[in-house]
N, C-alpha and C positions, 0 to 999 in steps of 0.2 A: 181644180185640188189636183196633185199627184206626190209622190211618196219622194220627191227631192225641195218640196212646197211646206214641207209640217216643220211647225215651231216649237220647242217644249213652252210650257205655260210659264208666265213670269215668275223667277223665284225657286221656278221646278232645278232647275240644275246650279249647284251654289260652288263659286269659284275654289279652286284647288289652293292653298292657302301657299305664296310664294317664301320662299324661307332664304336666310345666310342673305340679306341684302341689307346691309348695316347694322350698328347697333343701337342708332334710332330707331329702326321699326321693330323692334322687341323681339324679333326671331332673327336678330344675324350672329355670326360667330358661332355656337355649336346648336346652333337651328332647332333647339329643344331636344335635344338629347342630352345635355349633361355631358360632362366630363369624360374622356379617354372610354375604356372599357369595349366588352363585345360589343354590348347595345347600341356607341356611339358607329361601330362600322357601318358600311355599305354593305350592302346582302343579307343580312343580321338576319335569319331566325335561328327558332330550336324547335326541335320537337313537341306535340302535345307530352305533357306531364313528366319532362326532363324539368331535374331540382340539380342541376353543375356536378352530377355524378353521383351524389348523395344516393341513397336507393330511395326510387318513387315510392310516394304512397299508394296506388294501388301495387305495388308488389312487396310493400311492409304487411298490407293488411292479407289475410288468412284467407283462400277460398272458400267460401261456406254452402250450404245445401244443394238440392238436386232440382233435375225438373220434372215434377209432379204433370199426372197423368193429366190432372183437372187442370192442366192451363191451357191443354189444347177443350176447349169445352164440343161437345157432343149439339147437332142441329137437332133440335125435334122436331118430327111429323106426323101428326096423331088418322088414326084409321080410316077419320070423316073424309080429311083432303086425300086423301087416296083413294075413296070410291069415287070422288065426283071429278078427280083428275084419269084415271086412267079405266081403261076398257076391260069388259069381262075376260080372263086370258092371259091379259097382260102381263109382261116380266116390270117387276117395281125395281129398280138399282138407285142405285146414289145420284147415279150417271141423271138418268129419266127422272128423278126428283129435281135434281140443279136446272136441267134443261124446260121441267112446267114450273117454274119456279116456284116450288116449293117451299125448297131449301136453297140458303145462299151456301155454295161451296167453304168446308168447314174441316180446320185440319182434324181436328178428333172426328171426323164422321158422323154417321146420320142416328138417329135411334127415333122406331117407331112407336109411337105410344095408343095407347084403350079407347081416346076420348070416340063416342058416335058409334056408327054402328058399318058391317061389313056385309051386304047380299052378294057381290060379284067374289068371283074365281080368282085368284090373285096369287102370282107367284114372286114373293117378295127376297130381294138380297137387301141387306142392310146389316150394319155393325152393331146396332142392340135393340132388344127390342122387350117393351114389358112383357108382361107376364097376361094381363087383359087383351093386350094386342093382339098378341101371340095365340090366344084361346080365341078368338074373333075371326078372326083369318081363316085357322083350322076347321073352326064351325061350320065356313062358307064354303069350305072346298079348298081353300088355298094350302099354300104351302111356304114356308121358312127357310133362308140357309144364309145362315151367319158369316158375314165377310171381319176376316181378322184383319187388324188397321192398326198399323201403329206409326206412331209420329215420329219417330226416331229416324222413320227410311226416309224422311222430308229435309235430312240434314247432316247424315251422314251414313256413307255405303258400308264400313266397318258394324257396325250396330245393326244394319238391314240384313248383312249376312251370319250376324251372332243372333238375330232374331228366328232366321231361317233353319238352324243348325239347330237351333233348340225344338224347333216343333216338326222335328225328325225323330 
């Protein structure tokens, strides 16, 4: 068997309907296109949403709403998972959590939650942290650094520049 000898299953490929072969065929003369007009011509196509010059619906309706921050949910990871995964003195970053398989890449960043216990000294860099997780990590001698996350930066450099100016 080779690639040149492969055949489709019977009935898999439907033959194209040949039109314009006499009136008796039922698809002669105008070939199913009706009489005259733009749609009867060869090469006819019009852009999506075009309504013949009338203001299209998507432009007649007003723009509403805004992009809510909760649209980009934060990935949650508990301190017991950090305890299991990382060694004492390790620097725990969102990238390290993704590599370890604790979280999937999340547009909204990572939040550390307080389920479980921590005995190791960890340096945690995260986008958000709960109060209970903060207390547990600091009680074990670790430190926490909050990283700013702006989901808009992935979409628009203009918005990213505006956010940077606000932080100054």
